[in-house]
Residue frames relative to the residue before (quaternion, step in Angstrom):
aa qw qx qy qz dx dy dz
X 1.0000 0.0000 0.0000 0.0000 0.00 0.00 0.00
X 0.2030 -0.7982 0.5615 0.0798 3.61 -0.87 0.95
X 0.1014 -0.7883 0.6048 0.0503 3.60 -0.88 0.99
X 0.1938 -0.7653 0.6036 0.1118 3.53 -1.15 0.63
X 0.2102 -0.7530 0.6121 0.1188 3.58 -1.16 0.68
X 0.1845 -0.8000 0.5654 0.0799 3.52 -0.59 1.16
X 0.1278 -0.7727 0.6185 0.0646 3.62 -0.99 0.89
X 0.1180 -0.8012 0.5859 0.0283 3.51 -0.95 0.97
X 0.1898 -0.7997 0.5623 0.0912 3.66 -0.73 1.03
X 0.6880 -0.4317 0.3679 0.4528 3.55 -1.37 -0.26
X 0.4108 -0.6753 0.5501 0.2696 3.50 -1.11 0.69
X 0.6720 -0.4917 0.3668 0.4149 3.56 -1.27 0.31
X 0.6403 0.5286 -0.3303 0.4489 3.59 0.97 -0.81
X 0.6538 0.5106 -0.3162 0.4603 3.58 0.96 -0.90
X 0.6400 0.5217 -0.3238 0.4618 3.58 1.01 -0.79
X 0.6583 0.5135 -0.3059 0.4577 3.56 0.96 -0.86
X 0.6393 0.5154 -0.3222 0.4710 3.57 1.02 -0.81
X 0.6486 0.5275 -0.3125 0.4510 3.58 0.96 -0.91
X 0.6617 0.5046 -0.2987 0.4673 3.57 0.93 -0.95
X 0.6453 0.5266 -0.3193 0.4520 3.58 1.00 -0.84
X 0.6544 0.5085 -0.3094 0.4663 3.57 0.97 -0.90
X 0.6627 0.5035 -0.3051 0.4629 3.57 0.93 -0.90
X 0.6257 0.5410 -0.3310 0.4542 3.58 1.04 -0.78
X 0.6567 0.5062 -0.3046 0.4688 3.57 0.96 -0.90
X 0.6636 0.5052 -0.3066 0.4586 3.58 0.92 -0.94
X 0.6832 0.4812 -0.2920 0.4652 3.58 0.87 -0.95
X 0.6258 0.5396 -0.3310 0.4557 3.58 1.05 -0.77
X 0.6495 0.5130 -0.3106 0.4675 3.57 1.01 -0.85
X 0.6548 0.5163 -0.3057 0.4595 3.56 0.98 -0.91
X 0.6671 0.4991 -0.3011 0.4640 3.59 0.90 -0.95
X 0.6434 0.5194 -0.3203 0.4622 3.60 0.97 -0.84
X 0.6574 0.5121 -0.3011 0.4635 3.56 0.98 -0.89
X 0.6582 0.5010 -0.3085 0.4697 3.58 0.95 -0.88
X 0.6411 0.5241 -0.3204 0.4601 3.56 1.00 -0.86
X 0.6460 0.5148 -0.3148 0.4676 3.57 1.01 -0.85
X 0.6455 0.5180 -0.3172 0.4629 3.58 0.98 -0.84
X 0.6399 0.5271 -0.3240 0.4557 3.56 1.02 -0.80
X 0.6513 0.5038 -0.3192 0.4692 3.59 0.99 -0.81
X 0.6447 0.5137 -0.3200 0.4670 3.57 0.97 -0.85
X 0.6442 0.5215 -0.3142 0.4629 3.57 0.97 -0.90
X 0.6585 0.5083 -0.3112 0.4596 3.57 0.93 -0.91
X 0.6358 0.5275 -0.3258 0.4598 3.58 0.99 -0.83
X 0.6930 0.4732 -0.2814 0.4653 3.57 0.83 -0.99
X 0.6253 0.5375 -0.3370 0.4544 3.58 1.02 -0.78
X 0.6547 0.5063 -0.3031 0.4724 3.57 1.00 -0.86
X 0.6273 0.5334 -0.3334 0.4592 3.58 1.00 -0.80
X 0.6572 0.5068 -0.3037 0.4680 3.56 0.95 -0.91
X 0.6477 0.5223 -0.3192 0.4536 3.60 0.94 -0.88
X 0.6762 0.4858 -0.2931 0.4699 3.58 0.91 -0.91
X 0.6370 0.5198 -0.3240 0.4681 3.58 1.02 -0.79
X 0.6497 0.5127 -0.3139 0.4654 3.58 0.95 -0.86
X 0.6429 0.5184 -0.3211 0.4634 3.58 0.98 -0.85
X 0.6672 0.5023 -0.2953 0.4640 3.57 0.96 -0.88
X 0.6641 0.4990 -0.3056 0.4654 3.58 0.94 -0.88
X 0.6282 0.5292 -0.3395 0.4583 3.61 1.00 -0.76
X 0.6357 0.5214 -0.3250 0.4673 3.57 0.99 -0.84
X 0.6839 0.4830 -0.2954 0.4602 3.60 0.83 -0.96
X 0.6358 0.5292 -0.3343 0.4516 3.59 0.96 -0.81
X 0.6827 0.4962 -0.2923 0.4497 3.58 0.91 -0.90
X 0.7030 0.4493 -0.2884 0.4698 3.59 0.86 -0.90
X 0.5690 0.5635 -0.3800 0.4630 3.61 1.16 -0.50
X 0.6692 0.5009 -0.2988 0.4605 3.58 0.86 -0.98
X 0.6807 0.4914 -0.2960 0.4557 3.58 0.93 -0.88
X 0.6441 0.5038 -0.3291 0.4722 3.59 1.01 -0.71
X 0.6269 0.5224 -0.3350 0.4711 3.59 1.04 -0.74
X 0.7231 0.4464 -0.2341 0.4723 3.58 0.99 -0.87
X 0.5283 0.6444 -0.4181 0.3616 3.61 1.16 -0.44
X 0.7440 0.3689 -0.2927 0.4740 3.56 -1.10 0.74
X 0.6503 0.4448 -0.3234 0.5241 3.56 1.31 0.12
X 0.5121 -0.2300 -0.8193 0.1169 1.61 -1.71 1.88
X 0.4381 -0.6895 0.5226 0.2438 3.53 -1.12 0.79
X 0.6195 -0.5616 0.3948 0.3808 3.59 -1.15 0.58
X 0.6293 0.5580 -0.3379 0.4224 3.59 1.14 -0.61
X 0.5853 0.5814 -0.3672 0.4295 3.60 1.27 -0.16
X 0.7104 0.3879 -0.2417 0.5353 3.60 1.30 -0.14
X 0.4878 -0.5902 0.5288 0.3661 3.55 -1.24 0.34
X 0.6067 -0.6228 0.3559 0.3425 3.54 -0.95 0.91
X 0.6485 0.5520 -0.3233 0.4126 3.58 1.03 -0.76
X 0.6618 0.5149 -0.3064 0.4506 3.60 1.21 -0.40
X 0.6899 0.4564 -0.2677 0.4941 3.59 1.26 -0.14
X 0.6492 -0.4744 0.4099 0.4307 3.53 -1.33 0.16
X 0.6800 -0.4808 0.3551 0.4246 3.54 -1.27 0.32
X 0.7211 0.2461 -0.1739 0.6239 3.56 1.20 -0.65
X 0.3576 -0.7950 0.4378 0.2201 3.62 -0.04 1.26
X 0.6388 0.5510 -0.3409 0.4148 3.60 0.96 -0.79
X 0.6583 0.5154 -0.3081 0.4541 3.59 1.20 -0.48
X 0.5479 0.6336 -0.3860 0.3865 3.58 1.28 -0.24
X 0.5272 -0.6643 0.4325 0.3061 3.59 -0.99 0.84
X 0.6411 0.5419 -0.3259 0.4348 3.60 1.21 -0.35
X 0.6928 0.4688 -0.2502 0.4876 3.57 1.26 -0.33
X 0.2820 -0.7310 0.5965 0.1738 3.56 -0.98 0.88
X 0.3351 -0.7886 0.4831 0.1802 3.57 -0.52 1.15
X 0.4934 -0.6740 0.4292 0.3436 3.62 1.25 -0.08
X 0.7742 -0.2210 0.2144 0.5530 3.54 -0.95 -0.88
X 0.1942 -0.8254 0.5265 0.0613 3.55 -0.49 1.25
X 0.8021 -0.0770 0.1050 0.5828 3.57 0.91 -0.90
X 0.0190 0.7847 -0.6195 0.0096 3.56 -1.11 0.69
X 0.0867 0.7633 -0.6364 0.0693 3.53 -1.03 0.85
X 0.7551 -0.4026 0.2525 0.4517 3.58 -1.26 0.04
X 0.8088 0.2422 -0.1063 0.5252 3.62 1.07 -0.71
X 0.7516 0.3276 -0.1884 0.5407 3.60 1.26 0.03
X 0.0385 0.7482 -0.6615 -0.0328 3.52 -1.26 0.50
X 0.1074 -0.8003 0.5898 -0.0091 3.55 -0.87 1.06
X 0.0703 0.8141 -0.5701 0.0855 3.60 -0.75 1.03
X 0.2213 -0.7674 0.5928 0.1030 3.52 -1.30 0.53
X 0.3780 0.7074 -0.5536 0.2240 3.54 -1.15 0.69
X 0.5323 -0.5490 0.5055 0.3996 3.52 -1.31 0.09
X 0.1205 -0.8832 0.4516 0.0397 3.52 0.41 1.31
X 0.7780 0.2842 -0.1761 0.5319 3.59 1.15 -0.44
X 0.4847 -0.7169 0.4014 0.3000 3.58 1.29 0.47
X 0.4280 0.6987 -0.4699 0.3283 3.57 0.97 0.87
X 0.6032 -0.5894 0.3441 0.4127 3.59 1.28 0.18
X 0.6826 0.4276 -0.2760 0.5244 3.58 1.29 0.01
X 0.3697 -0.7231 0.5404 0.2199 3.56 -0.91 0.94
X 0.1508 -0.7974 0.5818 0.0535 3.56 -0.87 1.02
X 0.3033 -0.6766 0.6353 0.2157 3.49 -1.34 0.50
X 0.0259 -0.7881 0.6149 -0.0053 3.57 -0.93 0.91
X 0.0381 -0.7892 0.6128 -0.0077 3.55 -0.95 0.93
X 0.1636 -0.7431 0.6429 0.0879 3.53 -1.00 0.95
X 0.0173 -0.8189 0.5691 -0.0726 3.56 -0.73 1.14
X 0.3968 -0.7087 0.5332 0.2366 3.56 -1.04 0.78
X 0.1312 -0.7633 0.6296 0.0611 3.54 -0.92 1.03
X 0.4492 -0.7016 0.4816 0.2722 3.58 -1.04 0.73
X 0.7322 -0.4515 0.2845 0.4232 3.59 -1.29 -0.05
X 0.6351 0.4755 -0.3514 0.4970 3.60 1.27 0.14
X 0.5606 -0.6132 0.3846 0.4022 3.59 1.27 -0.11
X 0.5462 0.5923 -0.4045 0.4326 3.59 1.28 0.15
X 0.6052 -0.5223 0.4321 0.4174 3.58 -1.23 0.34
X 0.5041 -0.7044 0.4120 0.2830 3.56 -0.71 1.11
X 0.0602 -0.7527 0.6553 0.0217 3.51 -1.18 0.82
X 0.7211 -0.4322 0.3085 0.4450 3.56 -1.28 0.04
X 0.6872 0.4704 -0.2743 0.4809 3.61 1.20 -0.47
X 0.5177 0.6805 -0.3942 0.3369 3.60 1.27 -0.06
X 0.2944 -0.7180 0.5997 0.1953 3.52 -1.40 0.19
X 0.2855 -0.6918 0.6302 0.2068 3.52 -1.34 0.44
X 0.4142 0.0171 -0.8957 -0.1607 1.69 -2.54 0.17
X 0.2602 -0.7916 0.5474 0.0783 3.51 -1.03 1.01
X 0.3346 -0.7168 0.5782 0.1998 3.52 -1.38 0.10
X 0.2887 -0.7172 0.6005 0.2040 3.55 -1.06 0.74
X 0.1766 -0.7986 0.5741 0.0384 3.51 -0.72 1.20
X 0.1726 -0.7746 0.6006 0.0977 3.59 -0.95 0.89
X 0.0561 -0.7924 0.6074 -0.0082 3.54 -0.89 1.05
X 0.0455 -0.8064 0.5896 -0.0080 3.59 -0.88 0.94
X 0.0709 0.7664 -0.6360 0.0558 3.54 -1.09 0.86
X 0.5572 -0.5728 0.4749 0.3687 3.56 -1.22 0.45
X 0.5253 -0.6591 0.4375 0.3134 3.57 -0.91 0.91
X 0.2163 -0.7433 0.6210 0.1226 3.53 -1.13 0.80
X 0.5770 -0.5691 0.4432 0.3831 3.56 -1.16 0.54
X 0.5643 0.5781 -0.4402 0.3920 3.56 -0.89 0.91
X 0.7717 -0.3585 0.2545 0.4596 3.51 -1.33 -0.11
X 0.4669 -0.6844 0.4739 0.2983 3.63 -0.72 0.99
X 0.7563 0.3787 -0.2822 0.4527 3.54 -1.05 0.80
X 0.6508 0.5253 -0.3197 0.4453 3.57 1.27 -0.03
X 0.5013 0.6821 -0.4185 0.3292 3.60 1.24 -0.22
X 0.7674 0.3125 -0.1632 0.5356 3.57 0.92 -0.93
X 0.1563 -0.8016 0.5749 0.0494 3.56 -0.60 1.18
X 0.6854 -0.4453 0.3591 0.4505 3.58 -1.30 0.07
X 0.6160 0.5439 -0.3460 0.4527 3.59 1.08 -0.70
X 0.6333 0.5249 -0.3316 0.4620 3.60 1.06 -0.71
X 0.6114 0.5723 -0.3443 0.4245 3.58 1.03 -0.79
X 0.7477 0.3498 -0.1928 0.5305 3.56 1.10 -0.69
X 0.5891 0.6141 -0.3441 0.3968 3.58 1.30 0.16
X 0.7963 -0.3584 0.2359 0.4264 3.52 -1.37 -0.23
X 0.6648 0.5140 -0.3125 0.4430 3.62 1.13 -0.49
X 0.6200 0.5587 -0.3308 0.4404 3.58 1.27 -0.04
X 0.0963 -0.7867 0.6094 0.0223 3.53 -1.16 0.73
X 0.4124 -0.6744 0.5509 0.2677 3.57 -1.01 0.81
X 0.1134 -0.8322 0.5417 0.0334 3.60 -0.62 1.10
X 0.8004 0.0654 -0.0530 0.5935 3.61 1.21 -0.25
X 0.1558 -0.8111 0.5620 0.0447 3.55 -0.71 1.14
X 0.8166 0.3060 -0.2139 0.4403 3.54 -1.40 0.23
X 0.2654 0.7510 -0.5460 0.2597 3.56 0.99 0.89
X 0.1146 -0.8304 0.5435 0.0444 3.61 -0.78 0.96
X 0.6343 0.4830 -0.3706 0.4764 3.63 1.18 0.03
X 0.0709 0.7973 -0.5890 0.1108 3.55 -0.94 0.96
X 0.2066 0.8379 -0.4854 0.1397 3.57 1.13 0.65
X 0.3521 -0.7373 0.5433 0.1930 3.53 -1.28 0.47
X 0.6127 -0.5631 0.3456 0.4337 3.59 1.29 0.13
X 0.7238 0.3803 -0.2312 0.5272 3.56 1.28 -0.19
X 0.6695 -0.5252 0.2906 0.4375 3.58 1.20 0.42
X 0.5974 0.5570 -0.3684 0.4440 3.58 1.27 0.00
X 0.0693 0.7903 -0.6045 0.0719 3.58 -1.11 0.70
X 0.6017 -0.5611 0.4275 0.3746 3.55 -1.28 0.36
X 0.5443 -0.6107 0.4740 0.3258 3.55 -1.22 0.59
X 0.3268 -0.7077 0.5889 0.2133 3.55 -1.11 0.75
X 0.3374 -0.7847 0.4884 0.1785 3.57 -0.48 1.19
X 0.7147 0.4739 -0.3341 0.3912 3.53 -1.35 0.29
X 0.2322 -0.7486 0.6036 0.1457 3.53 -1.38 0.06
X 0.3351 -0.7245 0.5701 0.1944 3.55 -1.31 0.36
X 0.2345 -0.7631 0.5902 0.1201 3.57 -0.87 1.01
X 0.2545 -0.7827 0.5531 0.1292 3.56 -0.71 1.08
X 0.6896 -0.5174 0.3192 0.3935 3.56 -1.25 0.47
X 0.6564 0.5179 -0.3155 0.4488 3.59 1.10 -0.59
X 0.5972 -0.5796 0.3575 0.4237 3.57 1.27 -0.03
X 0.5620 0.5801 -0.3956 0.4372 3.58 1.28 -0.11
X 0.1426 -0.7846 0.5971 0.0866 3.55 -1.21 0.45
X 0.1089 -0.7700 0.6253 0.0651 3.54 -1.29 0.41
X 0.5199 -0.6167 0.4772 0.3488 3.57 -1.10 0.60
X 0.5436 -0.6175 0.4595 0.3348 3.56 -1.09 0.70
X 0.5878 0.5829 -0.3716 0.4204 3.55 1.11 -0.61
X 0.6837 0.4555 -0.2775 0.4980 3.58 1.06 -0.76
X 0.6492 0.5403 -0.3231 0.4268 3.59 0.97 -0.84
X 0.8080 0.2631 -0.1046 0.5168 3.56 0.90 -0.94
X 0.2374 0.8280 -0.4881 0.1405 3.57 1.21 0.41
X 0.6403 0.5387 -0.3330 0.4346 3.61 1.05 -0.69
X 0.6907 0.4778 -0.2711 0.4702 3.59 1.22 -0.45
X 0.5464 0.6742 -0.3698 0.3318 3.60 1.26 -0.20
X 0.7669 0.5068 -0.2128 0.3312 3.55 0.80 -1.07
X 0.5373 0.6091 -0.4561 0.3637 3.71 1.00 -0.31
X 0.4580 -0.6602 0.5214 0.2871 3.57 -1.10 0.74
X 0.4825 -0.6584 0.4923 0.3020 3.56 -1.09 0.68
X 0.8041 0.1167 -0.0285 0.5823 3.59 0.83 -1.01
X 0.0741 0.7853 -0.6100 0.0758 3.58 -0.81 1.02
X 0.2184 -0.7766 0.5799 0.1139 3.57 -0.83 1.03
X 0.1349 -0.7946 0.5899 0.0501 3.57 -1.09 0.78
X 0.4253 -0.6716 0.5488 0.2587 3.53 -1.16 0.72
X 0.7097 -0.4190 0.3336 0.4577 3.57 -1.31 -0.02
X 0.6688 0.4994 -0.2891 0.4687 3.56 1.16 -0.61
X 0.5335 -0.6516 0.3933 0.3688 3.58 1.28 -0.05
X 0.4838 0.6562 -0.4323 0.3852 3.56 1.28 0.38
X 0.4723 -0.6632 0.4993 0.2963 3.58 -0.93 0.89
X 0.0783 0.8029 -0.5806 0.1099 3.55 -0.92 0.95
X 0.2742 -0.7256 0.5993 0.1977 3.55 -1.30 0.42
X 0.4914 0.6398 -0.4314 0.4038 3.60 1.32 0.13
X 0.3114 -0.8042 0.4747 0.1759 3.58 -0.17 1.29
X 0.5977 0.5607 -0.3767 0.4318 3.62 1.16 -0.36
X 0.7280 0.4080 -0.2275 0.5018 3.57 1.23 -0.42
X 0.5704 0.6193 -0.3773 0.3856 3.59 1.21 -0.43
X 0.0956 -0.8074 0.5819 0.0198 3.55 -0.91 1.00
X 0.7817 0.1009 -0.1002 0.6072 3.59 1.26 -0.13
X 0.2145 -0.7689 0.5941 0.0989 3.53 -1.22 0.61
X 0.1987 -0.7551 0.6133 0.1190 3.55 -0.96 0.92
X 0.1073 -0.7659 0.6320 0.0495 3.55 -0.99 0.93
X 0.0093 0.7962 -0.6029 0.0496 3.57 -0.74 1.08
X 0.0205 0.7971 -0.6023 0.0384 3.56 -0.85 0.98
X 0.1311 -0.7401 0.6558 0.0699 3.52 -1.04 0.93
X 0.1035 -0.8284 0.5505 -0.0061 3.55 -0.69 1.14
X 0.2921 -0.6956 0.6158 0.2274 3.53 -1.33 0.35
X 0.4166 -0.6816 0.5363 0.2724 3.57 -0.95 0.83
X 0.5825 -0.6284 0.4087 0.3142 3.57 -1.26 0.41
X 0.7477 0.3849 -0.1858 0.5082 3.59 1.21 -0.44
X 0.4587 -0.6960 0.4805 0.2725 3.57 -0.93 0.88
X 0.5126 -0.6354 0.4840 0.3150 3.56 -1.02 0.81
X 0.5073 -0.6915 0.4250 0.2895 3.59 -0.87 0.95
X 0.6856 0.4733 -0.2903 0.4708 3.60 1.12 -0.51
X 0.8031 0.3029 -0.1425 0.4929 3.58 0.77 -1.06
X 0.3360 -0.7495 0.4796 0.3086 3.57 1.28 -0.48
X 0.5396 0.5983 -0.4036 0.4336 3.58 1.28 0.30
X 0.4675 -0.6140 0.5434 0.3304 3.55 -1.25 0.43
X 0.4572 -0.7250 0.4495 0.2514 3.54 -0.69 1.11
X 0.2740 -0.7506 0.5713 0.1875 3.64 -0.81 0.92
X 0.1448 -0.7792 0.6069 0.0591 3.56 -1.08 0.83
X 0.1773 -0.7823 0.5913 0.0828 3.57 -1.04 0.81
X 0.0619 0.7777 -0.6219 0.0680 3.56 -0.85 1.05
X 0.0935 0.7979 -0.5913 0.0702 3.56 -1.02 0.76
X 0.0149 -0.7740 0.6329 0.0140 3.51 -1.28 0.46
X 0.2193 -0.7363 0.6198 0.1598 3.54 -1.29 0.40
X 0.1517 -0.8094 0.5668 0.0255 3.54 -0.79 1.12
X 0.2871 -0.7386 0.5861 0.1690 3.56 -0.86 0.98
X 0.3853 -0.7257 0.5224 0.2283 3.58 -0.86 0.97
X 0.3277 -0.7780 0.5104 0.1639 3.56 -0.90 0.94
X 0.8020 0.2412 -0.0825 0.5401 3.58 1.00 -0.83
X 0.2714 0.7493 -0.5704 0.1990 3.58 -0.63 1.08
């Protein structure tokens, strides 16, 4: 007696259907992973920018609290210059404040030496910002040992662009003057549909807050350093990475108000 065993494999059509299904599944998985990677990158960039902004605010808060130390009242008058604020041993505190600059004096790191520190806004070319400049901008910090003489004269514009200066905050987009005027934000954003918009229009609501604002005890904005008792610092930043959904760079807002201790 003879028996036969028949074997039956996949047909070409079945193989093609299987490959097509696997291709669709793998394509969906790859697309999902790619989307997750973009979201992760966006969030990571947001966190990095937030950390950079918070570090800047923490540092300038500490320096403003420490400015004005040592005070002239800590010395006998005979040991100081005729004008105590001009003496190298005295921290004059808040020396100057404007929409794009803040200048302060004090023994900021408790090393026994009084330092001058100036924060200055640089434009998107790296020059000191003027009315004709564009953002995103950079806040530059410059430090020098205090020299005898009128407070606020130790650090010059040349120093701000020199070796003693350090960029402490990048991608700043607010540069208001308190009257609704601000620098233009350069560049444009291309959206997925092929349309584009200028960054100045996209982020216009973030342009106008002032970076540095001084307030009197009555809560009135002032540039008179003899009357200022607190300083508000506000920074609006752009992250470095475009959001995966909107294709825009995410704007971040950070602010703090610092009460001056020594004046």
